[in-house]
DSSP file (Angstrom, degrees, kcal/mol; ACC not computed):
  #  RESIDUE AA STRUCTURE BP1 BP2  ACC     N-H-->O    O-->H-N    N-H-->O    O-->H-N    TCO  KAPPA ALPHA  PHI   PSI    X-CA   Y-CA   Z-CA
    1    1 A M              0   0    0      0, 0.0    12,-0.0     0, 0.0     0, 0.0   0.000 360.0 360.0 360.0 151.5   -7.4   53.4   -0.8
    2    2 A Q        +     0   0    0     12,-0.8     2,-0.1     2,-0.0    11,-0.0   0.104 360.0 138.4-102.1  22.2   -5.9   56.8   -1.3
    3    3 A S        -     0   0    0     10,-0.1     2,-0.2     1,-0.1    10,-0.2  -0.424  38.3-152.3 -68.5 140.9   -4.7   56.4   -4.9
    4    4 A G        -     0   0    0     -2,-0.1     8,-0.5     1,-0.1    -1,-0.1  -0.425  23.6-113.3 -98.7-178.2   -5.3   59.3   -7.1
    5    5 A T        -     0   0    0      1,-0.2     5,-0.2     6,-0.2    -1,-0.1   0.701  40.9-166.6 -91.1 -19.7   -5.8   59.3  -10.8
    6    6 A G        -     0   0    0      5,-0.1    -1,-0.2     3,-0.1     2,-0.2  -0.307  46.8 -45.1  64.5-156.6   -2.6   61.1  -11.7
    7    7 A H  S >  S-     0   0    0      1,-0.0     3,-1.6     0, 0.0    25,-0.0  -0.454  75.2 -78.8 -98.6-176.8   -2.5   62.2  -15.3
    8    8 A A  T 3  S+     0   0    0      1,-0.3    -2,-0.0    -2,-0.2    -1,-0.0   0.725 129.9  44.0 -56.8 -24.8   -3.6   60.1  -18.3
    9    9 A M  T 3  S+     0   0    0     22,-0.1    23,-2.3    23,-0.1     2,-0.3   0.583 115.4  40.3 -98.5 -10.9   -0.3   58.2  -18.4
   10   10 A T  E <   -A   31   0A   0     -3,-1.6     2,-0.4    21,-0.3    21,-0.2  -0.902  56.1-152.7-138.5 163.8    0.2   57.5  -14.6
   11   11 A K  E     -A   30   0A   0     19,-2.3    19,-2.5    -2,-0.3     2,-0.2  -0.999  24.7-125.6-134.7 134.8   -1.6   56.5  -11.4
   12   12 A T  E     -A   29   0A   0     -8,-0.5     2,-0.5    -2,-0.4    17,-0.2  -0.542  15.4-153.9 -79.8 148.5   -0.5   57.4   -7.9
   13   13 A L  E     +A   28   0A   0     15,-2.8    15,-0.8    -2,-0.2    14,-0.2  -0.899  30.8 150.0-126.9  98.9   -0.1   54.6   -5.4
   14   14 A N        -     0   0    0     -2,-0.5   -12,-0.8    13,-0.2    -2,-0.1  -0.699  30.8-156.2-129.3  77.9   -0.5   55.8   -1.8
   15   15 A P    >   -     0   0    0      0, 0.0     3,-1.1     0, 0.0    54,-0.1  -0.243  14.3-140.5 -58.0 139.7   -1.9   52.8    0.3
   16   16 A N  T 3  S+     0   0    0      1,-0.2     0, 0.0     4,-0.0     0, 0.0   0.430  94.9  75.3 -81.3   3.7   -3.8   53.9    3.4
   17   17 A T  T 3  S+     0   0    0      2,-0.1     2,-0.3    48,-0.1    30,-0.2   0.479  94.4  54.9 -90.6  -4.0   -2.1   51.0    5.3
   18   18 A I  S <  S-     0   0    0     -3,-1.1    28,-0.1    29,-0.1    29,-0.1  -0.842 103.9 -78.4-123.9 164.0    1.2   52.8    5.5
   19   19 A A        -     0   0    0     26,-0.5    28,-0.1    -2,-0.3     3,-0.1  -0.305  57.9-106.4 -58.0 141.2    2.2   56.2    6.9
   20   20 A P        -     0   0    0      0, 0.0    -1,-0.1     0, 0.0     6,-0.1  -0.232  46.2 -79.5 -67.0 160.7    1.4   58.9    4.4
   21   21 A P        -     0   0    0      0, 0.0     6,-0.0     0, 0.0     5,-0.0  -0.243  35.0-128.7 -57.4 149.4    4.1   60.6    2.4
   22   22 A F  S    S-     0   0    0     -3,-0.1     2,-0.2     2,-0.0    -3,-0.0   0.720  80.1 -14.4 -71.5 -22.3    6.1   63.3    4.3
   23   23 A G  S    S-     0   0    0      2,-0.1     2,-2.0     0, 0.0     0, 0.0  -0.587 109.9 -23.6-153.8-149.6    5.6   65.9    1.6
   24   24 A A  S    S+     0   0    0     -2,-0.2     2,-0.3     2,-0.0    -2,-0.0  -0.498  99.1  85.9 -84.1  72.7    4.6   66.6   -2.0
   25   25 A Y  S    S-     0   0    0     -2,-2.0     2,-0.3    15,-0.0    -2,-0.1  -0.969  70.7-115.4-157.7 165.7    5.3   63.2   -3.5
   26   26 A S        -     0   0    0     -2,-0.3    14,-0.1     1,-0.1   -12,-0.1  -0.799  19.5-130.3-103.9 150.0    3.6   59.8   -4.0
   27   27 A H  S    S-     0   0    0     -2,-0.3    13,-3.2     1,-0.2     2,-0.3   0.852  91.0  -3.5 -64.1 -33.3    4.7   56.6   -2.4
   28   28 A G  E     -AB  13  39A   0    -15,-0.8   -15,-2.8    11,-0.3     2,-0.4  -0.988  58.8-152.6-155.6 161.2    4.5   55.0   -5.9
   29   29 A I  E     -AB  12  38A   0      9,-2.3     9,-2.3    -2,-0.3     2,-0.4  -0.998  12.1-167.9-135.9 137.6    3.6   55.7   -9.5
   30   30 A S  E     -AB  11  37A   0    -19,-2.5   -19,-2.3    -2,-0.4     7,-0.2  -0.933  29.8-106.1-122.5 153.0    2.4   53.2  -12.0
   31   31 A S  E >   -A   10   0A   0      5,-2.3     3,-2.5    -2,-0.4   -21,-0.3  -0.362  41.4-104.6 -66.1 156.9    2.0   53.6  -15.7
   32   32 A A  T 3  S+     0   0    0    -23,-2.3   -22,-0.1     1,-0.3    -1,-0.1   0.839 125.3  50.3 -55.2 -34.8   -1.7   53.8  -16.8
   33   33 A A  T 3  S-     0   0    0    -24,-0.3    -1,-0.3     1,-0.0   -23,-0.1   0.526 112.5-122.3 -81.4  -4.8   -1.5   50.2  -18.1
   34   34 A G  S <  S+     0   0    0     -3,-2.5   102,-0.3     2,-0.2    -2,-0.1   0.595  78.7 121.3  76.2  10.2    0.0   49.1  -14.7
   35   35 A Q        +     0   0    0      1,-0.2   101,-2.8   100,-0.1     2,-0.4   0.919  68.4  39.0 -73.6 -44.5    3.0   47.7  -16.5
   36   36 A L  E     - C   0 135A   0     99,-0.2    -5,-2.3   100,-0.1     2,-0.4  -0.915  64.0-178.4-114.6 132.9    5.7   49.8  -14.7
   37   37 A V  E     -BC  30 134A   0     97,-3.0    97,-3.3    -2,-0.4     2,-0.4  -0.998   1.7-177.1-129.4 130.8    5.7   50.8  -11.0
   38   38 A V  E     -BC  29 133A   0     -9,-2.3    -9,-2.3    -2,-0.4     2,-0.3  -0.983  12.1-153.1-123.2 139.9    8.4   52.9   -9.3
   39   39 A T  E     -B   28   0A   0     93,-2.6   -11,-0.3    -2,-0.4     2,-0.1  -0.796  16.3-119.8-108.8 153.4    8.3   53.6   -5.6
   40   40 A S        -     0   0    0    -13,-3.2    92,-0.2    -2,-0.3     2,-0.2  -0.428  57.3 -73.5 -72.1 162.9    9.7   56.5   -3.6
   41   41 A G        -     0   0    0     90,-0.1     2,-0.4    -2,-0.1    90,-0.3  -0.441  53.3-142.4 -60.4 128.7   12.3   55.6   -1.0
   42   42 A Q  E     -D  130   0A   0     88,-3.6    88,-2.0    -2,-0.2     2,-0.2  -0.820  13.6-156.3-100.1 135.0   10.5   53.8    1.9
   43   43 A L  E     -D  129   0A   0     -2,-0.4     2,-2.0    86,-0.2    86,-0.1  -0.611  33.8 -97.0-105.5 165.8   11.7   54.5    5.4
   44   44 A G  S    S+     0   0    0     84,-0.6     2,-0.5    -2,-0.2    15,-0.1  -0.310  76.6 130.8 -80.3  54.8   11.4   52.4    8.6
   45   45 A L        -     0   0    0     -2,-2.0   -26,-0.5     6,-0.2     6,-0.2  -0.947  49.8-140.6-112.7 118.4    8.3   54.3    9.7
   46   46 A S    >   -     0   0    0      4,-3.1     3,-2.2    -2,-0.5   -28,-0.1  -0.256  28.8-105.8 -72.5 164.9    5.3   52.2   10.8
   47   47 A A  T 3  S+     0   0    0      1,-0.3    -1,-0.1   -30,-0.2   -29,-0.1   0.749 123.9  57.5 -60.9 -23.1    1.7   53.3   10.0
   48   48 A Q  T 3  S-     0   0    0      2,-0.1    -1,-0.3   -29,-0.1    -2,-0.1   0.389 123.5-105.9 -88.2   3.0    1.4   54.2   13.7
   49   49 A G  S <  S+     0   0    0     -3,-2.2     2,-0.3     1,-0.3    -2,-0.1   0.597  73.8 139.7  86.1  11.7    4.4   56.6   13.3
   50   50 A E        -     0   0    0      0, 0.0    -4,-3.1     0, 0.0    -1,-0.3  -0.669  37.4-159.5 -93.0 145.7    6.9   54.5   15.2
   51   51 A V        -     0   0    0     -2,-0.3    -6,-0.2    -6,-0.2     7,-0.1  -0.958  16.3-139.2-122.7 109.8   10.5   54.0   14.1
   52   52 A P        -     0   0    0      0, 0.0    -8,-0.1     0, 0.0     6,-0.0  -0.252  12.2-131.0 -63.0 157.4   12.3   50.9   15.5
   53   53 A T  S    S+     0   0    0     73,-0.1     2,-0.3     4,-0.0    -2,-0.0   0.713  81.3  83.8 -83.4 -19.9   15.9   51.4   16.6
   54   54 A G  S  > S-     0   0    0      1,-0.1     4,-2.1    41,-0.0     5,-0.2  -0.607  72.8-138.6 -90.4 145.3   17.3   48.4   14.7
   55   55 A V  H  > S+     0   0    0     -2,-0.3     4,-3.0     2,-0.2     5,-0.2   0.914 103.9  51.7 -64.4 -44.9   18.2   48.4   11.0
   56   56 A R  H  > S+     0   0    0      1,-0.2     4,-2.4     2,-0.2    -1,-0.2   0.928 111.2  47.7 -61.2 -43.5   16.7   45.0   10.3
   57   57 A E  H  > S+     0   0    0      2,-0.2     4,-1.6     1,-0.2    -1,-0.2   0.901 113.2  48.3 -64.5 -40.3   13.4   46.1   11.8
   58   58 A Q  H  X S+     0   0    0     -4,-2.1     4,-2.3     1,-0.2    -2,-0.2   0.928 111.4  50.1 -63.9 -43.5   13.4   49.3    9.9
   59   59 A A  H  X S+     0   0    0     -4,-3.0     4,-2.6     1,-0.2    -2,-0.2   0.881 105.8  56.5 -62.6 -38.1   14.2   47.5    6.6
   60   60 A E  H  X S+     0   0    0     -4,-2.4     4,-2.1    -5,-0.2    -1,-0.2   0.881 107.9  48.1 -61.8 -37.3   11.4   45.0    7.3
   61   61 A I  H  X S+     0   0    0     -4,-1.6     4,-2.7     2,-0.2    -2,-0.2   0.915 109.1  54.0 -67.0 -42.6    9.0   48.0    7.4
   62   62 A C  H  X S+     0   0    0     -4,-2.3     4,-2.1     1,-0.2    -2,-0.2   0.940 112.2  43.7 -54.5 -48.5   10.5   49.4    4.2
   63   63 A F  H  X S+     0   0    0     -4,-2.6     4,-2.4     2,-0.2    -1,-0.2   0.858 111.1  53.4 -69.4 -35.3    9.8   46.1    2.5
   64   64 A A  H  X S+     0   0    0     -4,-2.1     4,-2.1     2,-0.2    -1,-0.2   0.901 109.4  49.9 -63.7 -39.8    6.3   45.8    3.9
   65   65 A N  H  X S+     0   0    0     -4,-2.7     4,-2.4     2,-0.2    -2,-0.2   0.914 109.3  50.8 -63.6 -42.6    5.6   49.3    2.6
   66   66 A I  H  X S+     0   0    0     -4,-2.1     4,-2.8     1,-0.2     5,-0.2   0.909 108.0  53.5 -61.9 -41.2    6.9   48.2   -0.8
   67   67 A D  H  X S+     0   0    0     -4,-2.4     4,-2.8     1,-0.2    -1,-0.2   0.930 109.3  48.7 -55.9 -45.8    4.6   45.2   -0.7
   68   68 A A  H  X S+     0   0    0     -4,-2.1     4,-2.0     2,-0.2    -2,-0.2   0.900 112.2  47.8 -63.6 -41.8    1.6   47.5    0.0
   69   69 A I  H  X S+     0   0    0     -4,-2.4     4,-1.0     2,-0.2    -1,-0.2   0.926 113.3  47.7 -65.3 -44.7    2.5   49.8   -2.9
   70   70 A L  H ><>S+     0   0    0     -4,-2.8     5,-3.0     1,-0.2     3,-0.7   0.913 109.6  53.5 -62.3 -42.9    3.0   46.9   -5.3
   71   71 A R  H ><5S+     0   0    0     -4,-2.8     3,-1.8     1,-0.3    -1,-0.2   0.899 103.3  57.0 -58.5 -40.8   -0.3   45.3   -4.1
   72   72 A E  H 3<5S+     0   0    0     -4,-2.0    -1,-0.3     1,-0.3    -2,-0.2   0.802 109.0  46.5 -62.5 -26.5   -2.1   48.5   -4.9
   73   73 A A  T <<5S-     0   0    0     -4,-1.0    -1,-0.3    -3,-0.7    -2,-0.2   0.395 122.6-107.1 -92.6   1.7   -0.8   48.3   -8.4
   74   74 A G  T < 5S+     0   0    0     -3,-1.8    -3,-0.2     1,-0.3     2,-0.2   0.700  86.4 106.0  80.4  19.6   -1.8   44.6   -8.7
   75   75 A L      < -     0   0    0     -5,-3.0    -1,-0.3    -6,-0.2     2,-0.3  -0.653  48.8-160.6-119.5 176.3    1.8   43.4   -8.5
   76   76 A D    >   -     0   0    0     -2,-0.2     3,-2.4    -3,-0.1     4,-0.2  -0.849  46.7 -71.5-146.7-172.1    4.0   41.7   -5.9
   77   77 A R  G >  S+     0   0    0      1,-0.3     3,-1.5    -2,-0.3   -10,-0.0   0.719 120.2  68.6 -63.0 -22.3    7.7   41.2   -5.1
   78   78 A V  G 3  S+     0   0    0      1,-0.3    -1,-0.3    32,-0.0    26,-0.0   0.685  96.0  58.1 -68.5 -14.0    8.2   38.7   -8.0
   79   79 A H  G <  S+     0   0    0     -3,-2.4    56,-2.4    55,-0.1     2,-0.3   0.485  78.3 117.4 -90.4  -4.2    7.6   41.7  -10.3
   80   80 A V  E <   +E  134   0A   0     -3,-1.5    54,-0.3    54,-0.2     3,-0.1  -0.488  35.7 177.7 -72.3 127.5   10.5   43.7   -8.8
   81   81 A L  E     +     0   0A   0     52,-3.1    31,-2.8     1,-0.3     2,-0.3   0.773  66.6  12.8 -93.1 -34.8   13.2   44.5  -11.4
   82   82 A R  E     -Ef 133 112A   0     51,-1.8    51,-2.2    29,-0.2     2,-0.4  -0.999  54.3-160.4-151.4 139.4   15.5   46.6   -9.2
   83   83 A L  E     -Ef 132 113A   0     29,-2.1    31,-2.2    -2,-0.3     2,-0.5  -0.978   6.8-167.9-116.5 134.4   16.0   47.5   -5.6
   84   84 A N  E     -Ef 131 114A   0     47,-2.5    47,-2.8    -2,-0.4     2,-0.3  -0.994  15.7-179.5-117.7 126.4   18.0   50.6   -4.5
   85   85 A A  E     -Ef 130 115A   0     29,-2.5    31,-2.4    -2,-0.5     2,-0.4  -0.931  13.9-164.5-130.7 152.8   18.9   50.8   -0.8
   86   86 A Y  E     -Ef 129 116A   0     43,-2.4    43,-2.1    -2,-0.3     2,-0.3  -1.000   6.0-177.4-137.2 131.1   20.7   53.2    1.3
   87   87 A V  E     -Ef 128 117A   0     29,-2.5    31,-2.8    -2,-0.4    41,-0.2  -0.921  29.2-131.3-126.6 157.0   22.1   52.8    4.9
   88   88 A T  S    S+     0   0    0     39,-1.6     2,-0.3    -2,-0.3    29,-0.1   0.456  87.1  21.8 -89.4  -0.6   23.8   55.3    7.1
   89   89 A D  S >  S-     0   0    0     38,-0.3     3,-2.0     1,-0.1     4,-0.3  -0.968  70.8-121.8-162.1 146.0   26.8   53.1    8.0
   90   90 A R  G >  S+     0   0    0     -2,-0.3     3,-1.7     1,-0.3     4,-0.4   0.819 111.0  68.8 -58.2 -30.1   28.7   50.1    6.7
   91   91 A A  G 3  S+     0   0    0      1,-0.3     4,-0.4     2,-0.1    -1,-0.3   0.696  94.7  57.1 -62.4 -18.0   27.9   48.4   10.0
   92   92 A H  G <> S+     0   0    0     -3,-2.0     4,-2.2     1,-0.2    -1,-0.3   0.537  81.4  88.8 -90.0  -7.5   24.2   48.3    8.9
   93   93 A M  H <> S+     0   0    0     -3,-1.7     4,-3.0    -4,-0.3     5,-0.2   0.911  84.5  50.4 -60.8 -45.4   24.8   46.4    5.7
   94   94 A A  H  > S+     0   0    0     -4,-0.4     4,-2.1     1,-0.2    -1,-0.2   0.915 112.3  46.2 -63.1 -43.8   24.5   42.9    7.2
   95   95 A D  H  > S+     0   0    0     -4,-0.4     4,-1.9     2,-0.2    -1,-0.2   0.900 114.2  48.6 -67.0 -39.5   21.2   43.6    8.9
   96   96 A Y  H  X S+     0   0    0     -4,-2.2     4,-2.8     1,-0.2    -2,-0.2   0.955 112.1  48.6 -61.5 -48.8   19.8   45.3    5.8
   97   97 A M  H  X S+     0   0    0     -4,-3.0     4,-2.9     1,-0.2    -2,-0.2   0.837 107.9  55.1 -64.1 -32.3   20.9   42.4    3.6
   98   98 A A  H  X S+     0   0    0     -4,-2.1     4,-2.0    -5,-0.2    -1,-0.2   0.921 111.2  44.5 -64.2 -43.1   19.3   39.8    6.0
   99   99 A A  H  X S+     0   0    0     -4,-1.9     4,-2.3     2,-0.2    -2,-0.2   0.921 115.2  48.3 -66.3 -43.4   16.0   41.6    5.7
  100  100 A R  H  X S+     0   0    0     -4,-2.8     4,-2.1     1,-0.2    -2,-0.2   0.937 111.8  48.8 -61.4 -46.9   16.3   41.9    1.9
  101  101 A D  H  < S+     0   0    0     -4,-2.9     4,-0.4     1,-0.2    -1,-0.2   0.879 111.5  49.4 -64.5 -37.6   17.3   38.3    1.5
  102  102 A A  H >< S+     0   0    0     -4,-2.0     3,-0.9     1,-0.2    -1,-0.2   0.908 111.2  50.1 -64.6 -41.4   14.3   37.2    3.7
  103  103 A W  H 3< S+     0   0    0     -4,-2.3    -2,-0.2     1,-0.2    -1,-0.2   0.844 113.9  45.4 -65.1 -34.0   12.0   39.4    1.7
  104  104 A L  T >< S+     0   0    0     -4,-2.1     3,-2.7    -5,-0.2    -1,-0.2   0.412  79.4 135.5 -91.1   1.8   13.3   37.9   -1.6
  105  105 A A  T <  S+     0   0    0     -3,-0.9     3,-0.1    -4,-0.4    -3,-0.1  -0.293  81.0   7.4 -54.8 125.4   13.2   34.2   -0.4
  106  106 A G  T 3  S+     0   0    0      1,-0.3     2,-0.4   -28,-0.0    -1,-0.3   0.329  95.5 132.3  85.2  -7.8   11.7   32.2   -3.2
  107  107 A V    <   -     0   0    0     -3,-2.7    -1,-0.3   -30,-0.0     3,-0.1  -0.658  45.8-143.3 -81.4 127.6   11.7   35.0   -5.7
  108  108 A Q  S    S+     0   0    0     -2,-0.4     2,-0.1     1,-0.2    -3,-0.0  -0.995  77.7  27.5-139.3 137.0   13.2   34.1   -9.1
  109  109 A P  S    S-     0   0    0      0, 0.0    -1,-0.2     0, 0.0     0, 0.0   0.657  92.7-130.8 -74.3 156.8   14.8   35.7  -10.9
  110  110 A L        -     0   0    0     -2,-0.1    -2,-0.1     1,-0.1     3,-0.1  -0.451  26.8-114.4 -68.9 144.1   16.3   37.9   -8.2
  111  111 A P        -     0   0    0      0, 0.0   -29,-0.2     0, 0.0   -30,-0.1  -0.287  31.6 -93.9 -73.8 163.2   16.1   41.6   -9.0
  112  112 A A  E     -f   82   0A   0    -31,-2.8   -29,-2.1    -2,-0.0     2,-0.3  -0.433  50.6-161.9 -65.2 154.0   19.1   43.8   -9.7
  113  113 A S  E     -f   83   0A   0    -31,-0.2     2,-0.4    -2,-0.1   -29,-0.2  -0.997  19.9-170.8-150.6 138.7   20.2   45.5   -6.4
  114  114 A T  E     -f   84   0A   0    -31,-2.2   -29,-2.5    -2,-0.3     2,-0.4  -0.990   4.7-170.1-127.5 138.4   22.3   48.5   -5.3
  115  115 A L  E     -f   85   0A   0     -2,-0.4     2,-0.3   -31,-0.2   -29,-0.2  -0.992  10.3-178.3-130.2 123.8   23.3   49.3   -1.8
  116  116 A M  E     -f   86   0A   0    -31,-2.4   -29,-2.5    -2,-0.4     2,-0.5  -0.903  25.8-130.1-122.9 150.5   24.9   52.7   -0.9
  117  117 A I  E     -f   87   0A   0     -2,-0.3     2,-0.3   -31,-0.2   -29,-0.2  -0.870  34.2-178.3 -95.7 126.9   26.3   54.2    2.3
  118  118 A V        -     0   0    0    -31,-2.8     3,-0.1    -2,-0.5   -32,-0.0  -0.806  36.7-119.3-124.2 165.2   24.9   57.7    2.8
  119  119 A S  S    S-     0   0    0     -2,-0.3     2,-0.3     1,-0.2   -31,-0.1   0.712  77.1 -57.5 -79.9 -19.7   25.4   60.3    5.5
  120  120 A G        -     0   0    0    -33,-0.1    -1,-0.2     7,-0.0     2,-0.2  -0.946  44.5-109.3 163.0 177.9   21.8   60.4    6.7
  121  121 A F        -     0   0    0      2,-0.3     8,-0.0     5,-0.3     5,-0.0  -0.516  54.8 -71.5-124.2-169.3   18.1   60.9    6.0
  122  122 A S  S    S+     0   0    0     -2,-0.2     3,-0.0     1,-0.1    -2,-0.0   0.749 122.0  31.9 -64.7 -25.1   15.5   63.5    6.8
  123  123 A R  S >  S-     0   0    0      1,-0.1     3,-1.7     3,-0.0    -2,-0.3  -0.995  82.2-128.3-131.6 141.0   15.4   62.5   10.5
  124  124 A P  T 3  S+     0   0    0      0, 0.0    -1,-0.1     0, 0.0    -2,-0.1   0.735 103.4  64.3 -63.5 -23.5   18.4   61.1   12.4
  125  125 A E  T 3  S+     0   0    0      2,-0.0     2,-0.4    -3,-0.0    -3,-0.0   0.679  80.5  96.0 -75.6 -15.2   16.6   58.0   13.6
  126  126 A F    <   +     0   0    0     -3,-1.7    -5,-0.3     1,-0.1     3,-0.1  -0.628  43.4 169.0 -77.0 129.3   16.2   56.7   10.1
  127  127 A L        +     0   0    0     -2,-0.4   -39,-1.6     1,-0.3     2,-0.3   0.556  60.2  29.8-114.7 -15.8   19.0   54.2    9.3
  128  128 A V  E     - E   0  87A   0    -41,-0.2   -84,-0.6   -40,-0.1     2,-0.3  -0.995  53.0-172.4-149.0 147.5   17.8   52.7    6.0
  129  129 A E  E     -DE  43  86A   0    -43,-2.1   -43,-2.4    -2,-0.3     2,-0.4  -0.994   8.9-169.4-141.1 140.1   15.8   53.6    2.9
  130  130 A V  E     -DE  42  85A   0    -88,-2.0   -88,-3.6    -2,-0.3     2,-0.3  -0.995   4.4-176.8-135.4 135.7   14.7   51.3    0.1
  131  131 A E  E     - E   0  84A   0    -47,-2.8   -47,-2.5    -2,-0.4     2,-0.3  -0.936  10.2-158.1-127.6 154.7   13.1   52.0   -3.3
  132  132 A A  E     - E   0  83A   0     -2,-0.3   -93,-2.6   -92,-0.2     2,-0.4  -0.945  14.1-156.3-134.8 152.4   11.9   49.6   -5.9
  133  133 A T  E     +CE  38  82A   0    -51,-2.2   -52,-3.1    -2,-0.3   -51,-1.8  -1.000  25.8 176.1-123.0 129.0   11.2   49.4   -9.6
  134  134 A A  E     -CE  37  80A   0    -97,-3.3   -97,-3.0    -2,-0.4     2,-0.4  -0.909  18.2-157.3-133.2 158.5    8.7   46.7  -10.8
  135  135 A M  E      C   36   0A   0    -56,-2.4   -99,-0.2    -2,-0.3  -100,-0.1  -0.992 360.0 360.0-139.8 131.5    7.1   45.6  -14.0
  136  136 A G              0   0    0   -101,-2.8  -100,-0.1    -2,-0.4  -101,-0.1   0.423 360.0 360.0 -91.6 360.0    3.9   43.6  -14.4
């Protein structure tokens, strides 16, 4: 695993099973006690560098990446308190929500959730981005 130690209060979460961060940031950070985990926005980029053309497929990669980050912190999706998601068009909302709802199937209580329409991301082929906050 590529996790660093961070400073005394935090630990970086950069699973080697997902594409590395694009720049100077971590995929996730956990408190030293592992109680709180926040993720960076995850994009629909596979570990092999591929970006599917469909919103649902991209969202499924986002959620798989979040799973990997949570696992590295010893947590899973039942620990998620909040999801923040962004799509580039209202037409993408249904496919995103289908992926989110499948990912949350069986999770209780359901996390808080925000979905926003944005003008775009760092590369034009990205259609959705998802970030999570979790607590163990």
